[in-house]
C-alpha positions in Angstrom: 108.8 -89.7 -26.6 109.2 -93.5 -25.4 108.1 -94.1 -21.6 108.5 -97.5 -19.8 106.0 -100.1 -19.2 106.6 -100.1 -15.7 107.9 -97.0 -14.0 107.7 -96.8 -10.1 107.2 -93.4 -8.3 108.6 -92.9 -4.4 108.5 -90.0 -2.2 106.5 -86.7 -2.0 109.0 -84.1 -2.2 112.6 -83.2 -2.5 115.0 -83.3 -5.8 114.7 -85.9 -8.1 116.6 -88.9 -8.3 116.3 -91.7 -11.0 117.4 -95.0 -10.0 118.6 -97.9 -12.9 118.7 -101.5 -12.2 121.4 -103.8 -13.5 121.4 -106.8 -15.7 121.1 -105.7 -18.3 117.5 -106.8 -18.3 117.3 -107.7 -14.4 114.3 -105.2 -13.5 113.7 -104.5 -9.5 116.4 -104.9 -7.8 116.9 -101.0 -6.8 113.4 -101.0 -5.3 114.7 -101.0 -1.8 117.2 -98.3 -2.3 114.6 -96.2 -3.8 111.9 -97.1 -0.9 114.9 -95.5 1.4 115.5 -92.4 -0.7 111.9 -91.8 -0.7 112.1 -90.0 2.7 114.3 -87.3 1.2 113.5 -87.4 -2.7 111.4 -87.6 -5.2 112.6 -91.1 -7.0 111.9 -92.6 -10.6 112.9 -96.2 -10.8 112.0 -97.0 -14.7 112.1 -100.6 -15.8 114.6 -100.6 -19.1 113.2 -101.2 -22.5 112.5 -105.2 -23.0 113.9 -106.7 -26.3 111.4 -106.3 -29.3 111.6 -106.2 -33.0 114.7 -104.0 -33.0 117.8 -105.2 -31.1 118.7 -103.3 -28.1 121.5 -100.8 -28.1 122.9 -98.5 -25.4 122.2 -95.5 -27.2 118.2 -96.6 -27.7 118.5 -97.0 -23.7 120.1 -93.3 -23.5 117.6 -92.1 -25.3 114.7 -93.8 -23.3 116.5 -92.3 -20.2 116.6 -88.8 -22.2 112.9 -89.0 -22.3 112.5 -89.2 -18.6 115.1 -86.8 -18.0 113.4 -84.3 -20.3 110.3 -84.4 -18.4 112.3 -83.6 -15.2 113.9 -80.9 -16.2 110.4 -79.2 -17.7 108.6 -79.7 -14.4 111.5 -78.7 -11.8 113.9 -76.8 -13.9 116.9 -79.0 -12.9 118.0 -82.2 -14.1 117.6 -85.3 -11.9 120.4 -87.3 -10.3 120.8 -90.4 -11.8 122.1 -93.6 -9.3 122.8 -96.7 -11.2 124.0 -100.4 -9.7 126.1 -102.6 -12.0 124.9 -102.2 -15.6 123.1 -99.4 -14.6 125.8 -97.4 -13.6 127.5 -98.0 -16.6 124.5 -96.3 -18.5 124.5 -93.8 -16.0 127.9 -92.9 -17.1 127.2 -93.5 -21.0 123.5 -90.9 -20.3 126.2 -88.2 -18.7 128.3 -88.2 -21.3 125.8 -88.0 -23.8 123.1 -85.8 -22.2 125.0 -83.3 -19.9 122.5 -80.6 -20.1 119.7 -83.5 -18.7 122.3 -85.3 -15.9 122.6 -84.1 -12.0 124.9 -85.8 -10.1 125.9 -89.4 -11.0 126.4 -92.1 -8.5 127.4 -95.6 -9.2 127.1 -98.6 -7.1 129.2 -101.3 -7.9 129.9 -100.4 -11.4 131.0 -102.7 -14.2 133.6 -103.1 -16.2 135.2 -100.8 -19.3 138.5 -102.4 -20.5 139.7 -105.9 -20.7 142.4 -106.1 -17.5 139.3 -105.0 -15.2 136.7 -107.6 -17.0 139.5 -110.2 -16.5 139.9 -109.6 -13.0 136.2 -110.0 -12.2 135.9 -113.2 -14.2 138.9 -114.6 -12.0 137.3 -113.3 -9.0 133.9 -114.6 -10.3 135.0 -118.0 -11.1 136.9 -118.3 -7.5 133.3 -117.8 -6.0 131.7 -120.7 -7.5 131.7 -123.4 -5.1 131.1 -127.0 -6.2 127.7 -127.0 -5.0 126.7 -123.8 -6.4 128.2 -124.7 -9.6 126.2 -127.7 -9.6 122.8 -125.6 -8.6 123.4 -123.6 -11.7 124.0 -126.2 -14.1 120.5 -127.6 -12.6 119.0 -124.3 -13.1 120.2 -124.2 -16.8 119.2 -127.9 -17.7 115.7 -127.6 -15.8 114.3 -123.9 -17.4 113.8 -124.0 -20.6 112.5 -120.3 -20.7 115.2 -117.9 -20.6 113.9 -115.0 -19.3 113.1 -117.3 -16.0 116.7 -118.9 -16.2 118.2 -115.6 -16.3 116.1 -114.7 -12.9 117.0 -117.9 -11.4 120.5 -117.6 -11.9 120.6 -114.0 -10.6 119.0 -115.0 -7.2 121.3 -118.2 -7.1 124.5 -115.8 -7.6 123.5 -113.0 -4.9 125.3 -114.9 -2.0 128.9 -115.2 -4.3 128.5 -111.7 -5.0 127.8 -110.7 -1.3 129.5 -110.8 2.5 127.0 -111.2 4.6 123.4 -110.0 3.4 120.4 -108.9 5.7 118.3 -110.8 3.2 119.1 -112.5 -0.2 115.9 -111.5 -1.5 117.0 -108.8 -4.3 113.3 -108.1 -5.6 114.3 -109.3 -9.1 111.3 -108.7 -11.6 111.1 -110.7 -14.6 114.5 -110.5 -16.5 114.8 -110.1 -20.3 117.5 -112.4 -21.5 117.5 -111.4 -25.1 117.7 -108.0 -24.3 120.4 -108.5 -21.8 122.6 -110.2 -24.4 121.6 -107.6 -27.0 122.5 -105.0 -24.8 125.8 -106.1 -23.2 127.3 -106.9 -27.0 126.6 -103.5 -27.8 128.4 -101.9 -24.6 131.2 -104.6 -25.6 131.1 -103.2 -29.3 131.4 -99.6 -28.1 134.4 -100.5 -25.9 136.4 -102.3 -28.3 135.7 -99.4 -30.8 137.1 -96.6 -28.5 133.8 -95.3 -27.6 133.7 -95.8 -24.0 135.3 -95.1 -21.7 137.1 -92.4 -23.8 133.6 -90.6 -24.0 133.4 -90.0 -20.6 135.7 -86.8 -20.8 132.6 -85.0 -22.0 130.8 -85.6 -18.6 130.3 -82.4 -16.4 128.3 -84.0 -13.8 130.1 -84.7 -10.3 130.5 -88.6 -10.2 130.6 -90.6 -7.0 131.7 -94.5 -7.0 130.5 -96.7 -4.1 132.1 -100.3 -4.2 132.1 -103.6 -1.8 135.7 -104.8 -1.3 134.0 -108.1 -1.8 132.3 -107.5 -5.0 133.4 -109.6 -7.7 133.7 -106.6 -9.9 137.2 -105.1 -9.1 136.1 -101.7 -7.8 140.0 -100.4 -8.0 140.8 -101.6 -11.3 137.8 -100.2 -12.6 137.9 -96.7 -10.8 141.7 -96.5 -12.2 140.3 -97.3 -16.1 138.0 -94.0 -15.5 140.4 -91.7 -13.7 142.0 -90.4 -16.7 138.4 -89.6 -18.2 136.6 -88.4 -14.9 139.6 -86.9 -13.2 137.5 -85.8 -10.3 135.9 -88.9 -9.9 135.0 -89.8 -6.3 135.7 -93.1 -4.6 134.5 -94.5 -1.2 135.1 -99.0 -0.6 133.5 -100.7 2.1 135.1 -103.7 3.4 132.7 -106.5 4.3 130.3 -105.5 1.5 129.6 -107.2 -1.9 127.5 -106.1 -5.0 124.6 -104.9 -3.1 125.5 -102.7 -0.3 122.1 -101.9 0.6 121.5 -105.7 1.6 124.6 -106.0 3.4 124.6 -106.3 7.2 127.8 -104.2 7.9 127.4 -101.7 5.4 123.9 -101.3 4.7 123.6 -98.2 7.4 126.6 -96.2 6.2 126.0 -96.9 2.6 122.7 -95.3 2.3 124.1 -92.3 4.8 127.1 -91.6 2.8 124.9 -91.9 -0.6 122.1 -89.5 0.5 124.7 -87.1 2.1 126.5 -86.8 -1.1 123.2 -86.1 -3.0 122.1 -83.5 -0.7 125.6 -81.7 -0.9 125.8 -81.8 -4.6 122.1 -80.8 -5.0 123.0 -77.7 -2.5 126.1 -77.2 -4.1 124.9 -77.1 -7.8 121.9 -74.4 -6.3 124.4 -72.0 -5.7 126.5 -72.2 -8.8 
């Protein structure tokens, strides 16, 4: 059984929620969400496994998450909710498909892409956000930072504005990144998409799934939703205007984001307890 080197716990009562950071290999960004949810839930924020002697795979991340979820089920008698952001949302869906007995309600924030058309649109939107000034900044970071982990972290911070509408703060609380783990994991996800594993395997998902997205997120929410609907026909979708990739940081969406997310989690936990 494997537990992350860093696993942060929040809250003293309520149902369990596991929050999954994005990247891959970009831990820490879900801390603000975990702190907010802690008033009503017991939240687990694991930092996903870093790269090592064996290349990272989606299956390895699923197995690590399974170890945590099994402990929750043994202690609570019911599976935790899984809340993922960006890459973490993709991992949440993969986990729900592979381990339905260990997975409660699933909420996706700014979910990543699962097919070429969605990815092409994402790349076009991202390119359109790269002003000359931002492009110069990114090139400067690439030249100035020799450490690939530091470079990935700096680029993540620099892109926050381009991925957002109007944030309250641009501090995304990103901890030390893992550039090699990022590449290994993402390459494996692309492989699994190319061979037809995902999103097709999402037909196995038994958990309710809610997709939360910002209209100004370069990840094309409606295209991603449409690519998932044939495999998750009861997928719920909500989109905010004046909102980007990090709804919890957005001036015009933060309050409604937290209200909708927490109400949905309460409703789904209550419903599952009654069934």
